[in-house]
Backbone as a chain_set.jsonl record, in Angstrom:
{"seq": "XXXXXXXXXXXXXXXXXXXXXXXXXXXXXXXXXXXXXXXXXXXXXXXXXXXXXXXXXXXXXXXXXXXXXXXXXXXXXXXXXXXXXXXXXXXXXXXXXXXXXXXXXXXXXXXXXXXXXXXXXXXXXXXXXXXXXXXXXXXXXXXXXXXXXXXXXXXXXXXXXXXXXXXXXXXXXXXXXXXXXXXXXXXXXXXXXXXXXXXXXXXXXXXXXXXXXXXXXXX", "coords": {"N": [[-43.413, -97.286, 1.971], [-40.702, -97.199, 4.178], [-40.829, -97.303, 7.753], [-38.621, -96.3, 9.048], [-37.696, -94.385, 7.296], [-39.207, -92.208, 7.808], [-38.345, -91.246, 10.167], [-36.298, -89.252, 10.351], [-37.458, -86.891, 9.045], [-39.638, -86.546, 10.833], [-38.376, -86.125, 13.313], [-36.931, -83.828, 12.709], [-39.02, -82.012, 12.228], [-40.172, -81.961, 14.78], [-38.083, -80.781, 16.171], [-37.896, -78.242, 14.957], [-40.382, -77.162, 15.633], [-39.959, -77.062, 18.366], [-38.055, -75.033, 18.415], [-39.608, -72.819, 18.048], [-40.864, -72.54, 20.408], [-40.27, -70.561, 22.835], [-39.416, -71.066, 25.611], [-38.453, -72.441, 28.853], [-39.202, -75.167, 28.714], [-39.306, -75.589, 25.962], [-36.622, -75.19, 25.347], [-35.46, -77.359, 26.694], [-36.54, -79.438, 25.203], [-35.356, -78.943, 22.707], [-32.712, -79.374, 23.353], [-32.685, -82.079, 23.621], [-33.544, -83.081, 21.106], [-31.846, -81.96, 19.116], [-29.107, -83.057, 19.183], [-29.697, -85.552, 18.163], [-30.393, -85.397, 15.526], [-28.574, -85.587, 13.173], [-27.338, -88.158, 13.631], [-29.651, -89.731, 13.323], [-30.331, -89.23, 10.638], [-28.087, -90.361, 9.443], [-28.365, -93.033, 10.263], [-30.655, -93.803, 8.877], [-29.741, -93.866, 6.323], [-27.91, -95.87, 5.838], [-25.795, -98.232, 4.062], [-23.532, -95.518, 4.229], [-21.321, -93.317, 2.371], [-17.79, -92.849, 3.164], [-17.271, -90.075, 3.219], [-19.797, -88.905, 3.679], [-20.407, -90.093, 6.13], [-18.383, -88.914, 7.731], [-19.088, -86.205, 7.463], [-21.62, -86.082, 8.694], [-21.13, -86.963, 11.309], [-19.315, -85.002, 12.142], [-20.986, -82.792, 11.883], [-22.773, -83.314, 13.915], [-21.165, -82.851, 16.146], [-20.834, -80.09, 15.815], [-23.513, -79.287, 16.078], [-24.076, -79.934, 18.778], [-22.199, -78.325, 20.091], [-23.148, -75.747, 19.537], [-25.339, -75.583, 21.089], [-24.617, -74.33, 23.307], [-23.297, -71.217, 24.632], [-20.977, -68.499, 23.927], [-17.472, -67.782, 23.098], [-15.845, -70.145, 22.988], [-17.702, -72.192, 22.499], [-18.685, -71.311, 20.022], [-16.359, -71.436, 18.411], [-15.83, -74.186, 18.567], [-18.123, -75.136, 17.335], [-17.723, -74.021, 14.772], [-15.418, -75.445, 14.022], [-16.408, -78.084, 13.955], [-18.425, -77.951, 11.938], [-16.898, -76.986, 9.84], [-15.258, -79.164, 9.305], [-17.246, -80.918, 8.432], [-18.151, -79.587, 6.104], [-15.813, -79.656, 4.597], [-15.549, -82.395, 4.162], [-17.883, -82.895, 2.64], [-17.263, -81.185, 0.501], [-14.962, -82.314, -0.75], [-16.018, -84.73, -1.684], [-18.137, -83.857, -3.325], [-16.796, -82.341, -5.215], [-15.432, -84.31, -6.6], [-17.608, -85.769, -7.633], [-18.617, -83.867, -9.351], [-16.914, -83.721, -11.524], [-17.511, -84.244, -14.3], [-18.595, -81.835, -15.156], [-18.474, -78.988, -17.317], [-15.615, -76.942, -18.283], [-16.174, -74.215, -18.461], [-18.442, -73.963, -16.838], [-17.347, -74.665, -14.37], [-15.473, -72.585, -13.985], [-17.163, -70.356, -13.891], [-18.761, -70.892, -11.628], [-16.771, -71.036, -9.705], [-15.843, -68.404, -9.731], [-18.115, -67.085, -8.778], [-18.132, -68.125, -6.23], [-15.862, -66.945, -5.056], [-16.697, -64.282, -5.0], [-18.971, -64.389, -3.281], [-17.759, -65.33, -0.907], [-16.014, -63.205, -0.423], [-17.794, -61.057, 0.004], [-19.025, -62.003, 2.312], [-16.853, -61.979, 4.112], [-16.315, -59.233, 4.269], [-18.727, -58.337, 5.358], [-18.667, -59.611, 7.852], [-16.431, -58.386, 8.955], [-17.343, -55.803, 9.319], [-19.383, -56.218, 11.079], [-18.561, -57.618, 13.406], [-17.643, -56.83, 16.68], [-15.807, -55.608, 19.547], [-14.973, -58.219, 21.821], [-15.747, -60.167, 20.058], [-14.346, -59.765, 17.73], [-12.08, -61.297, 17.6], [-12.93, -63.566, 16.491], [-12.976, -63.128, 13.823], [-11.095, -64.077, 11.831], [-11.346, -67.035, 11.904], [-14.132, -67.166, 11.385], [-14.379, -65.897, 8.898], [-12.818, -67.577, 7.311], [-14.336, -69.881, 7.558], [-16.679, -69.038, 6.279], [-15.756, -68.83, 3.664], [-15.235, -71.529, 3.154], [-17.803, -72.655, 3.386], [-19.03, -71.363, 1.226], [-17.547, -72.455, -0.867], [-18.237, -75.164, -0.647], [-20.988, -75.028, -1.168], [-20.875, -74.124, -3.816], [-19.559, -76.295, -5.001], [-21.53, -78.212, -4.698], [-23.543, -77.226, -6.377], [-22.188, -77.353, -8.82], [-21.742, -80.141, -8.974], [-24.387, -80.983, -9.073], [-25.24, -79.893, -11.523], [-23.614, -81.344, -13.218], [-24.483, -83.981, -12.776], [-27.265, -83.977, -13.126], [-30.84, -84.74, -13.398], [-32.996, -86.151, -10.76], [-31.277, -86.569, -8.495], [-29.244, -84.761, -9.02], [-30.629, -82.333, -8.828], [-31.254, -82.408, -6.131], [-28.714, -82.173, -4.996], [-28.001, -79.568, -5.79], [-30.013, -78.093, -4.491], [-29.419, -78.786, -1.828], [-26.844, -77.65, -1.459], [-27.377, -74.883, -1.844], [-29.299, -74.373, 0.166], [-27.78, -74.919, 2.447], [-25.879, -72.871, 2.439], [-27.58, -70.666, 2.771], [-28.656, -71.29, 5.305], [-26.341, -71.203, 6.946], [-25.613, -68.554, 6.619], [-27.707, -67.314, 7.928], [-27.23, -68.296, 10.476], [-24.867, -66.934, 11.08], [-25.884, -64.349, 11.169], [-27.514, -64.643, 13.362], [-25.663, -65.189, 15.412], [-23.885, -63.019, 15.371], [-25.243, -60.723, 14.693], [-27.423, -57.849, 15.394], [-28.89, -58.309, 18.463], [-31.335, -57.378, 19.411], [-32.923, -57.008, 17.203], [-33.402, -59.404, 16.032], [-35.577, -61.797, 16.385], [-35.382, -64.62, 18.407], [-36.861, -67.126, 18.342], [-38.507, -67.487, 15.777], [-36.397, -67.009, 13.89], [-34.466, -68.973, 14.549], [-35.988, -71.21, 13.989], [-36.254, -71.039, 11.211], [-33.559, -71.254, 10.509], [-32.971, -73.893, 11.375], [-34.801, -75.329, 9.864], [-33.924, -74.927, 7.183], [-31.362, -75.952, 7.465], [-31.747, -78.682, 8.231], [-33.112, -79.599, 5.977], [-31.152, -79.113, 4.022], [-29.063, -80.881, 4.749], [-30.375, -83.354, 4.394], [-30.922, -83.257, 1.633], [-28.312, -83.228, 0.527], [-27.277, -85.683, 1.446], [-29.134, -87.503, 0.348], [-28.739, -86.862, -2.35], [-26.124, -87.686, -2.798], [-26.263, -90.353, -2.333], [-25.571, -93.665, -3.171], [-23.747, -93.009, -5.163], [-20.786, -93.761, -6.798]], "CA": [[-42.37, -96.465, 2.598], [-40.249, -97.746, 5.444], [-41.055, -96.431, 8.907], [-37.354, -95.63, 9.383], [-37.487, -93.23, 6.421], [-39.965, -91.089, 8.359], [-37.778, -90.853, 11.457], [-35.586, -87.979, 10.269], [-38.399, -85.772, 8.881], [-40.44, -86.348, 12.05], [-37.516, -85.536, 14.337], [-36.646, -82.456, 12.264], [-40.213, -81.206, 12.47], [-40.294, -81.779, 16.229], [-37.068, -79.821, 16.61], [-38.265, -76.91, 14.465], [-41.472, -76.71, 16.496], [-39.321, -76.716, 19.635], [-37.386, -73.735, 18.264], [-40.628, -71.77, 18.125], [-41.344, -72.458, 21.788], [-39.198, -69.852, 23.548], [-39.64, -71.275, 27.044], [-37.546, -73.485, 29.358], [-39.621, -76.473, 28.209], [-38.866, -75.656, 24.581], [-35.171, -75.353, 25.336], [-35.158, -78.753, 27.073], [-36.879, -80.283, 24.056], [-34.334, -78.736, 21.682], [-31.478, -79.994, 23.832], [-32.812, -83.521, 23.382], [-33.709, -83.435, 19.693], [-30.783, -81.497, 18.213], [-27.999, -84.008, 19.026], [-30.164, -86.79, 17.533], [-30.775, -85.166, 14.136], [-27.663, -86.159, 12.18], [-27.262, -89.62, 13.784], [-30.854, -90.335, 12.75], [-30.174, -89.164, 9.183], [-27.073, -91.351, 9.075], [-28.922, -94.371, 10.487], [-31.642, -94.111, 7.848], [-29.075, -93.902, 5.014], [-26.817, -96.825, 5.848], [-24.444, -97.744, 4.345], [-23.193, -94.244, 3.597], [-19.918, -93.197, 1.99], [-16.956, -92.268, 4.233], [-17.42, -88.609, 3.262], [-21.077, -88.6, 4.328], [-20.231, -90.466, 7.54], [-17.577, -87.871, 8.377], [-19.839, -84.955, 7.483], [-22.717, -86.14, 9.654], [-20.553, -87.027, 12.658], [-18.779, -83.664, 12.434], [-22.132, -81.899, 12.06], [-23.304, -83.569, 15.255], [-20.305, -82.112, 17.069], [-21.207, -78.678, 15.682], [-24.854, -79.095, 16.646], [-23.997, -79.969, 20.239], [-21.427, -77.158, 20.538], [-23.935, -74.523, 19.428], [-26.366, -75.538, 22.14], [-24.046, -73.49, 24.358], [-22.96, -69.86, 24.207], [-19.613, -68.065, 24.219], [-16.484, -67.983, 22.035], [-15.392, -71.538, 22.892], [-18.769, -72.936, 21.836], [-18.727, -70.892, 18.621], [-15.182, -71.994, 17.732], [-16.024, -75.632, 18.451], [-19.12, -75.303, 16.284], [-17.073, -73.735, 13.495], [-14.526, -76.561, 13.708], [-17.217, -79.232, 13.585], [-19.068, -77.771, 10.64], [-15.855, -76.858, 8.821], [-14.898, -80.544, 8.952], [-18.355, -81.46, 7.642], [-18.141, -78.966, 4.78], [-14.647, -80.15, 3.868], [-15.88, -83.753, 3.722], [-18.811, -82.756, 1.514], [-16.592, -80.515, -0.61], [-14.094, -83.253, -1.476], [-16.866, -85.699, -2.385], [-18.895, -83.165, -4.363], [-15.888, -81.941, -6.299], [-15.203, -85.521, -7.386], [-18.844, -86.076, -8.356], [-18.854, -82.842, -10.361], [-15.861, -83.67, -12.551], [-17.996, -84.144, -15.691], [-19.026, -80.468, -15.498], [-17.572, -78.334, -18.261], [-14.658, -75.969, -17.728], [-16.841, -72.929, -18.328], [-19.296, -74.035, -15.643], [-16.471, -74.655, -13.2], [-14.9, -71.251, -13.818], [-18.243, -69.442, -13.504], [-19.128, -71.186, -10.25], [-15.63, -70.668, -8.853], [-15.859, -66.95, -9.615], [-19.214, -66.724, -7.881], [-17.711, -68.498, -4.875], [-14.942, -65.909, -4.569], [-17.493, -63.083, -4.716], [-19.776, -64.629, -2.081], [-16.859, -65.394, 0.238], [-15.524, -61.856, -0.169], [-18.882, -60.283, 0.606], [-19.197, -62.502, 3.684], [-15.738, -61.507, 4.922], [-16.519, -57.792, 4.502], [-19.855, -58.201, 6.28], [-18.21, -60.007, 9.182], [-15.503, -57.358, 9.453], [-18.124, -54.631, 9.731], [-20.354, -56.594, 12.109], [-17.941, -58.076, 14.644], [-17.11, -55.772, 17.531], [-15.356, -56.025, 20.871], [-14.323, -59.521, 21.924], [-16.108, -61.004, 18.912], [-13.439, -59.543, 16.602], [-11.087, -62.38, 17.527], [-13.526, -64.636, 15.691], [-13.028, -62.691, 12.429], [-10.338, -64.973, 10.949], [-12.001, -68.33, 11.712], [-15.461, -67.015, 10.785], [-14.189, -65.585, 7.472], [-12.362, -68.816, 6.685], [-15.485, -70.778, 7.495], [-17.575, -68.526, 5.237], [-15.175, -69.215, 2.379], [-15.413, -72.972, 3.003], [-19.236, -72.872, 3.116], [-19.278, -70.92, -0.149], [-16.937, -73.44, -1.765], [-19.048, -76.381, -0.605], [-22.218, -74.751, -1.902], [-20.54, -74.074, -5.237], [-19.274, -77.664, -5.439], [-22.808, -78.92, -4.784], [-24.205, -76.763, -7.604], [-21.414, -77.926, -9.933], [-22.035, -81.571, -9.036], [-25.768, -81.135, -9.507], [-25.285, -79.609, -12.96], [-22.954, -82.458, -13.905], [-25.25, -85.215, -12.627], [-28.623, -83.756, -13.614], [-31.828, -85.647, -12.839], [-33.448, -85.883, -9.392], [-30.16, -86.443, -7.551], [-28.569, -83.506, -9.307], [-31.428, -81.242, -8.256], [-31.103, -82.47, -4.676], [-27.403, -81.626, -4.654], [-28.072, -78.109, -5.935], [-30.846, -77.588, -3.403], [-28.683, -78.947, -0.576], [-25.786, -76.646, -1.37], [-27.961, -73.546, -1.689], [-29.925, -74.272, 1.487], [-26.746, -74.883, 3.483], [-25.317, -71.516, 2.441], [-28.595, -69.804, 3.383], [-28.733, -71.611, 6.727], [-25.155, -70.715, 7.657], [-25.678, -67.089, 6.619], [-28.632, -66.955, 9.005], [-26.534, -68.577, 11.742], [-23.956, -65.807, 11.308], [-26.722, -63.216, 11.599], [-27.988, -64.959, 14.718], [-24.558, -65.122, 16.368], [-23.136, -61.763, 15.366], [-26.098, -59.591, 14.361], [-28.05, -57.136, 16.525], [-29.768, -59.235, 19.176], [-32.672, -56.809, 19.632], [-33.674, -56.985, 15.957], [-33.535, -60.762, 15.514], [-36.335, -62.637, 17.33], [-34.721, -65.926, 18.399], [-37.702, -68.259, 17.982], [-38.72, -67.637, 14.332], [-35.138, -67.087, 13.158], [-33.873, -70.292, 14.771], [-36.816, -72.192, 13.291], [-35.873, -70.982, 9.799], [-32.203, -71.801, 10.433], [-32.988, -75.346, 11.497], [-35.552, -75.876, 8.72], [-33.044, -74.95, 6.017], [-30.233, -76.832, 7.781], [-32.181, -80.086, 8.16], [-33.401, -79.894, 4.574], [-29.885, -79.137, 3.29], [-28.371, -82.138, 5.037], [-31.101, -84.453, 3.755], [-30.726, -83.165, 0.19], [-26.951, -83.635, 0.191], [-27.132, -87.123, 1.69], [-29.918, -88.183, -0.695], [-28.122, -86.635, -3.64], [-24.869, -88.447, -2.887], [-26.508, -91.757, -2.058], [-25.389, -94.605, -4.271], [-22.756, -92.567, -6.134], [-19.477, -94.388, -6.592]], "C": [[-41.997, -97.063, 3.948], [-40.493, -96.75, 6.577], [-39.793, -95.654, 9.244], [-37.132, -94.39, 8.529], [-38.229, -92.001, 6.914], [-39.332, -90.535, 9.629], [-37.105, -89.484, 11.386], [-36.529, -86.803, 10.014], [-39.21, -85.489, 10.14], [-39.623, -85.678, 13.148], [-37.185, -84.09, 13.98], [-37.823, -81.537, 12.54], [-40.392, -80.936, 13.96], [-39.294, -80.74, 16.725], [-37.429, -78.399, 16.179], [-39.411, -76.34, 15.297], [-40.922, -76.285, 17.853], [-38.616, -75.375, 19.583], [-38.371, -72.58, 18.408], [-41.156, -71.582, 19.537], [-40.232, -71.853, 22.637], [-39.503, -69.881, 25.05], [-38.626, -72.294, 27.53], [-37.914, -74.879, 28.854], [-39.181, -76.661, 26.758], [-37.373, -75.866, 24.477], [-34.781, -76.781, 25.707], [-35.445, -79.697, 25.91], [-35.814, -80.171, 22.97], [-33.024, -79.401, 22.071], [-31.495, -81.502, 23.608], [-32.799, -83.842, 21.89], [-32.507, -83.076, 18.823], [-29.625, -82.483, 18.082], [-28.392, -85.299, 18.304], [-30.407, -86.637, 16.033], [-29.856, -85.887, 13.141], [-27.435, -87.663, 12.384], [-28.477, -90.334, 13.2], [-30.787, -90.337, 11.227], [-29.173, -90.21, 8.707], [-27.625, -92.77, 9.187], [-29.889, -94.765, 9.37], [-31.045, -94.133, 6.448], [-27.861, -94.826, 5.029], [-26.931, -97.774, 4.65], [-24.174, -96.449, 3.585], [-21.704, -94.221, 3.253], [-19.116, -92.628, 3.15], [-17.109, -90.762, 4.351], [-18.702, -88.213, 3.972], [-21.014, -88.952, 5.804], [-19.497, -89.364, 8.3], [-18.377, -86.586, 8.524], [-20.926, -84.973, 8.56], [-22.221, -86.248, 11.089], [-20.022, -85.658, 13.06], [-19.902, -82.658, 12.644], [-22.766, -82.082, 13.433], [-22.489, -82.834, 16.311], [-20.642, -80.621, 17.025], [-22.561, -78.387, 16.292], [-24.809, -79.015, 18.168], [-23.279, -78.728, 20.764], [-22.298, -75.904, 20.56], [-25.185, -74.535, 20.306], [-25.921, -74.631, 23.286], [-23.698, -72.121, 23.784], [-21.512, -69.545, 24.561], [-18.65, -68.412, 23.103], [-16.027, -69.426, 21.873], [-16.431, -72.389, 22.165], [-18.828, -72.606, 20.35], [-17.563, -71.495, 17.84], [-15.295, -73.501, 17.559], [-17.055, -75.938, 17.364], [-18.538, -75.072, 14.898], [-16.183, -74.902, 13.073], [-15.308, -77.786, 13.25], [-17.812, -79.092, 12.198], [-18.059, -77.549, 9.515], [-15.402, -78.237, 8.36], [-15.976, -81.173, 8.081], [-18.334, -80.893, 6.223], [-16.955, -79.448, 3.949], [-14.901, -81.56, 3.346], [-16.835, -83.717, 2.533], [-18.111, -82.189, 0.287], [-15.752, -81.492, -1.429], [-14.929, -84.258, -2.274], [-17.599, -85.04, -3.548], [-18.012, -82.748, -5.529], [-15.574, -83.119, -7.206], [-16.426, -85.869, -8.233], [-19.056, -85.106, -9.511], [-17.82, -82.763, -11.459], [-16.377, -83.598, -13.982], [-18.45, -82.74, -16.099], [-17.994, -79.812, -16.408], [-16.681, -77.307, -17.588], [-15.313, -74.608, -17.518], [-17.72, -72.875, -17.09], [-18.459, -73.936, -14.383], [-15.909, -73.27, -12.934], [-15.963, -70.258, -13.341], [-18.611, -69.639, -12.036], [-18.002, -70.804, -9.297], [-15.576, -69.158, -8.659], [-16.95, -66.471, -8.674], [-18.863, -67.037, -6.432], [-16.813, -67.437, -4.26], [-15.719, -64.647, -4.189], [-18.285, -63.251, -3.427], [-18.896, -64.646, -0.831], [-16.321, -64.009, 0.594], [-16.565, -60.971, 0.484], [-19.09, -60.696, 2.059], [-18.097, -61.983, 4.597], [-15.885, -60.023, 5.259], [-17.65, -57.58, 5.51], [-19.448, -58.552, 7.701], [-17.294, -58.948, 9.787], [-16.253, -56.133, 9.977], [-19.037, -54.936, 10.91], [-19.701, -56.916, 13.446], [-17.333, -56.904, 15.406], [-16.625, -56.371, 18.841], [-14.642, -57.362, 20.847], [-14.629, -60.419, 20.735], [-15.137, -60.848, 17.742], [-12.357, -60.615, 16.51], [-11.614, -63.573, 16.734], [-13.516, -64.308, 14.197], [-12.329, -63.677, 11.49], [-11.019, -66.336, 10.79], [-13.374, -68.224, 11.058], [-15.355, -66.717, 9.294], [-13.731, -66.823, 6.706], [-13.497, -69.805, 6.523], [-16.46, -70.343, 6.403], [-17.065, -68.904, 3.847], [-15.389, -70.704, 2.112], [-16.87, -73.318, 2.694], [-19.562, -72.5, 1.673], [-18.733, -71.93, -1.153], [-17.755, -74.724, -1.801], [-20.338, -76.182, -1.383], [-21.988, -74.73, -3.402], [-20.26, -75.471, -5.786], [-20.55, -78.471, -5.581], [-23.563, -78.522, -6.053], [-23.51, -77.364, -8.824], [-21.712, -79.409, -10.101], [-23.455, -81.82, -9.522], [-25.934, -80.896, -10.993], [-24.694, -80.774, -13.744], [-23.814, -83.712, -13.9], [-26.647, -85.125, -13.238], [-29.599, -84.72, -12.926], [-32.2, -85.296, -11.407], [-32.302, -85.711, -8.397], [-29.38, -85.161, -7.784], [-29.312, -82.317, -8.706], [-31.318, -81.23, -6.729], [-29.759, -81.893, -4.234], [-27.4, -80.106, -4.738], [-28.863, -77.507, -4.779], [-30.116, -77.673, -2.065], [-27.602, -77.905, -0.398], [-26.322, -75.257, -1.119], [-28.557, -73.377, -0.3], [-28.892, -74.202, 2.602], [-26.118, -73.492, 3.571], [-26.301, -70.546, 3.102], [-28.644, -70.028, 4.889], [-27.549, -71.035, 7.495], [-25.092, -69.191, 7.66], [-26.603, -66.605, 7.739], [-28.023, -67.237, 10.377], [-25.589, -67.426, 12.086], [-24.733, -64.578, 11.785], [-27.193, -63.412, 13.031], [-26.882, -64.755, 15.752], [-23.983, -63.717, 16.502], [-23.985, -60.531, 15.065], [-26.68, -58.928, 15.593], [-29.108, -57.999, 17.205], [-31.196, -58.697, 19.317], [-33.528, -56.798, 18.369], [-33.952, -58.38, 15.406], [-34.267, -61.637, 16.526], [-35.836, -64.07, 17.283], [-35.6, -67.075, 17.927], [-37.892, -68.444, 16.485], [-37.426, -67.781, 13.54], [-34.509, -68.461, 13.323], [-34.671, -71.381, 14.074], [-36.475, -72.222, 11.795], [-34.481, -71.573, 9.601], [-32.243, -73.327, 10.425], [-33.78, -76.003, 10.366], [-34.649, -75.997, 7.497], [-31.871, -75.895, 6.235], [-30.623, -78.305, 7.637], [-32.468, -80.49, 6.72], [-32.116, -80.001, 3.757], [-29.149, -80.453, 3.5], [-29.047, -83.31, 4.336], [-30.891, -84.446, 2.246], [-29.336, -83.637, -0.22], [-26.768, -85.147, 0.348], [-27.901, -87.917, 0.644], [-29.254, -88.062, -2.061], [-26.86, -87.438, -3.865], [-25.07, -89.944, -2.723], [-26.324, -92.612, -3.31], [-24.382, -94.169, -5.309], [-21.402, -93.176, -5.825], [-18.384, -93.355, -6.751]], "O": [[-42.865, -97.391, 4.757], [-40.383, -95.537, 6.4], [-39.861, -94.501, 9.671], [-36.468, -93.447, 8.96], [-37.93, -90.882, 6.498], [-39.734, -89.478, 10.115], [-37.315, -88.646, 12.263], [-36.419, -85.791, 10.706], [-39.447, -84.33, 10.481], [-40.108, -84.775, 13.831], [-37.161, -83.224, 14.855], [-37.649, -80.42, 13.025], [-40.722, -79.819, 14.359], [-39.612, -79.921, 17.587], [-37.28, -77.458, 16.959], [-39.404, -75.154, 15.627], [-41.354, -75.283, 18.423], [-38.574, -74.653, 20.58], [-37.998, -71.49, 18.842], [-41.816, -70.586, 19.833], [-39.347, -72.57, 23.105], [-39.805, -68.857, 25.663], [-37.991, -72.957, 26.711], [-37.026, -75.691, 28.593], [-38.742, -77.743, 26.368], [-36.901, -76.623, 23.629], [-33.873, -77.352, 25.102], [-34.69, -80.637, 25.66], [-35.413, -81.175, 22.38], [-32.311, -79.929, 21.218], [-30.448, -82.124, 23.428], [-32.117, -84.773, 21.46], [-32.182, -83.81, 17.889], [-29.184, -82.736, 16.961], [-27.521, -86.059, 17.879], [-30.606, -87.633, 15.336], [-30.323, -86.709, 12.352], [-27.346, -88.391, 11.395], [-28.347, -91.423, 12.642], [-31.144, -91.329, 10.591], [-29.388, -90.866, 7.688], [-27.385, -93.608, 8.318], [-29.935, -95.927, 8.966], [-31.76, -94.392, 5.48], [-26.891, -94.587, 4.31], [-28.047, -98.101, 4.246], [-24.554, -96.316, 2.422], [-20.925, -95.013, 3.783], [-19.685, -91.989, 4.035], [-17.08, -90.221, 5.457], [-18.7, -87.286, 4.782], [-21.509, -88.199, 6.643], [-19.93, -88.935, 9.37], [-18.353, -85.95, 9.577], [-21.124, -83.979, 9.258], [-22.831, -85.681, 11.996], [-20.248, -85.202, 14.181], [-19.788, -81.769, 13.487], [-23.238, -81.122, 14.041], [-23.042, -82.265, 17.251], [-20.725, -79.966, 18.064], [-22.746, -77.362, 16.948], [-25.427, -78.138, 18.771], [-23.696, -78.144, 21.764], [-22.205, -75.093, 21.481], [-25.989, -73.604, 20.266], [-26.726, -74.217, 24.12], [-23.799, -71.905, 22.576], [-20.897, -70.227, 25.381], [-18.962, -69.243, 22.25], [-15.84, -69.891, 20.749], [-16.083, -73.209, 21.315], [-18.997, -73.494, 19.515], [-17.753, -72.005, 16.736], [-14.902, -74.039, 16.524], [-16.889, -76.871, 16.578], [-18.816, -75.823, 13.964], [-16.189, -75.303, 11.909], [-14.929, -78.449, 12.284], [-17.717, -80.005, 11.377], [-18.332, -77.886, 8.363], [-15.188, -78.459, 7.169], [-15.674, -81.872, 7.114], [-18.481, -81.637, 5.253], [-17.076, -79.627, 2.737], [-14.518, -81.887, 2.223], [-16.629, -84.417, 1.541], [-18.333, -82.651, -0.832], [-15.822, -81.497, -2.658], [-14.585, -84.594, -3.407], [-17.672, -85.608, -4.638], [-18.43, -82.797, -6.686], [-15.461, -82.965, -8.422], [-16.298, -86.221, -9.405], [-19.616, -85.483, -10.541], [-17.843, -81.825, -12.256], [-15.745, -82.951, -14.818], [-18.666, -82.491, -17.285], [-16.794, -80.053, -16.281], [-16.952, -76.861, -16.473], [-15.048, -73.929, -16.526], [-17.745, -71.871, -16.377], [-18.807, -73.22, -13.445], [-15.87, -72.824, -11.787], [-15.69, -69.417, -12.485], [-18.756, -68.67, -11.291], [-18.257, -70.304, -8.201], [-15.299, -68.679, -7.559], [-16.736, -65.563, -7.871], [-19.248, -66.307, -5.518], [-16.974, -67.07, -3.096], [-15.428, -64.018, -3.171], [-18.278, -62.364, -2.573], [-19.246, -64.048, 0.186], [-16.186, -63.676, 1.771], [-16.259, -60.221, 1.41], [-19.304, -59.853, 2.929], [-18.367, -61.588, 5.731], [-15.616, -59.604, 6.385], [-17.54, -56.744, 6.407], [-19.837, -57.871, 8.649], [-17.373, -58.65, 10.979], [-15.842, -55.511, 10.957], [-19.424, -54.034, 11.653], [-20.215, -56.539, 14.499], [-16.601, -56.092, 14.84], [-16.984, -57.492, 19.2], [-13.813, -57.62, 19.974], [-13.86, -61.331, 20.431], [-15.101, -61.701, 16.855], [-11.779, -60.815, 15.442], [-10.859, -64.468, 16.354], [-13.989, -65.105, 13.387], [-12.896, -64.071, 10.471], [-11.255, -66.766, 9.661], [-13.75, -69.087, 10.265], [-16.151, -67.227, 8.504], [-14.194, -67.087, 5.596], [-13.616, -70.48, 5.5], [-17.005, -71.181, 5.684], [-17.847, -69.255, 2.964], [-15.687, -71.1, 0.985], [-17.144, -74.167, 1.846], [-20.278, -73.225, 0.982], [-19.374, -72.225, -2.162], [-17.946, -75.31, -2.867], [-20.743, -77.046, -2.161], [-22.796, -75.251, -4.171], [-20.67, -75.798, -6.899], [-20.659, -79.317, -6.468], [-24.15, -79.37, -6.725], [-24.171, -77.831, -9.751], [-21.911, -79.887, -11.218], [-23.702, -82.751, -10.288], [-26.682, -81.612, -11.658], [-25.206, -81.147, -14.799], [-23.874, -84.429, -14.898], [-27.145, -86.098, -13.803], [-29.226, -85.426, -11.989], [-31.774, -84.263, -10.89], [-32.343, -84.818, -7.552], [-28.905, -84.543, -6.832], [-28.7, -81.408, -8.145], [-31.293, -80.165, -6.111], [-29.678, -81.205, -3.216], [-26.86, -79.432, -3.86], [-28.434, -76.531, -4.164], [-30.182, -76.745, -1.26], [-27.452, -77.336, 0.684], [-25.794, -74.526, -0.282], [-28.346, -72.349, 0.345], [-29.099, -73.505, 3.596], [-25.856, -72.997, 4.667], [-25.898, -69.701, 3.902], [-28.671, -69.071, 5.663], [-27.722, -70.45, 8.564], [-24.572, -68.597, 8.605], [-26.317, -65.614, 8.41], [-28.271, -66.501, 11.332], [-25.517, -66.996, 13.237], [-24.295, -63.863, 12.686], [-27.261, -62.463, 13.812], [-27.124, -64.216, 16.832], [-23.638, -63.277, 17.598], [-23.495, -59.407, 15.171], [-26.46, -59.389, 16.713], [-30.105, -58.373, 16.586], [-32.153, -59.471, 19.339], [-34.74, -56.599, 18.453], [-34.665, -58.52, 14.412], [-33.637, -62.169, 17.44], [-35.861, -64.688, 16.219], [-35.128, -67.929, 17.177], [-37.476, -69.473, 15.952], [-37.358, -68.59, 12.614], [-34.064, -69.058, 12.342], [-34.1, -72.371, 13.616], [-36.413, -73.29, 11.187], [-34.245, -72.307, 8.642], [-31.627, -73.97, 9.576], [-33.459, -77.118, 9.957], [-34.612, -77.043, 6.848], [-31.43, -76.564, 5.302], [-29.913, -79.08, 6.996], [-32.113, -81.589, 6.293], [-31.997, -80.874, 2.897], [-28.669, -81.065, 2.545], [-28.375, -84.161, 3.752], [-30.703, -85.501, 1.64], [-29.192, -84.365, -1.202], [-26.177, -85.804, -0.51], [-27.385, -88.897, 0.108], [-29.208, -89.022, -2.83], [-26.558, -87.829, -4.992], [-24.143, -90.722, -2.95], [-26.864, -92.303, -4.373], [-24.168, -94.901, -6.275], [-20.933, -93.104, -4.689], [-17.204, -93.68, -6.616]]}, "num_chains": 1, "name": "protein.A"}
């Protein structure tokens, strides 16, 4: 095993541990490790496809934006990750073309349901100044759902180890982003930041690795 292949898992683990340390020292550590996560994943998977390159660069922008607080940071994060999901979505939809029509229709229907539930949940949760984020957050939820569905469709079409990685990546990304929404818009007194952020980053780092591994070498 190449030493470089261990760089991303090691950095991810260090960052997740940093999330559990709710102190100024932990925050400084997270500020250093988080912007390095996706560039490290990209470096260890060169050469990557244009879609993966775009997704990881855009994810880095989202990662850095969400180190800060406030509507501008949230909107910048949404824009960054929306670009990443769109890049993944276009590539995954192409990879999943061999999937049958019935599979595509079933997954598309599930996507509409998940996106609708997310939009209703956001509408009921957002209050005050946060309500101006309803439209972009709902649109983003729909895009995340579509990307996750495309990953499942592509995984079913491809089968084998890479197919399973694509399915796992799509599912984990949807879970991670749902937890991010809970973190940003949910009741702050009921959501302990350390453990929740550690779960968010664990699922996020794993999702990115699964998608990149699953798409690696596909023409």
